[in-house]
C-alpha angles and dihedrals in degrees: 000000000000127000108231098180093095133237117346121223116250112242094202091069099049108133100177124109120285117239092262091046102054120121112269093020115151119250115247091249096057131082119276119245117193120227113272121229091215114032116252112241125201115245109273096017092120101201103324119154093049095289127128118230090228088060091068111105112235125185115253119247126202097014109124116215119193115212113250113242114221115220132191129196112215132174128213100225101170137012111209104232091209093056091043091053093049093050095043089049092054093045093049093050088053089049091048091049090050090048093055094045090046093051092048094049090047092050091049092050094049091047092051089050089052098239095138093051095048098045091038091056093049093050092047090051090050097047101033129099130194094274098037131050094218130228115346107215095181093059092044092050098041117147098252091050092048091048093049091049090048091047092053092049089050093051092050088047091053091051095046098043091050093048093045094050094047091049088049090055091053092049092047090053091051094049093042087059090061103038103023103251134267116322119218131190113211122194129198114244112225 
């Protein structure tokens, strides 16, 4: 292969100034001033030094620039069933605790309002006879019985929600293998 660019200058015979020896170079003890793209002119110089006054870069005023929002398109290709199971288990436990607390608060509010005694009296009158007092609603809907029933429902809910979420992760992974998964577009908030 032949070099057709012509003769190359010899760097051993260079007689010009080195970068630190150039005219106007800063002394090592002085502050460093980076080179300017447009030469700095002294006020009132009026284009001396071979530069035109129009070549001086001035900031724009009045131009409105809108920040550009960066966006990324991502695809959820796989959901790890183990992590889905852990998260759904914790969320279902939290929901079960909320259910038990809400049922106890609701029972206390209804008891304070006298709902059970009023409705219980009406039911016992309707179902009672001369020898029997009828159905006792207050003993049937006592707070311990309501809390036990709510706790059983909460435990069943924890087991079912965890199992269904894990099964849903397996089904999502199977369907994502066929269609590619769910595509998301994420935007940077500025």
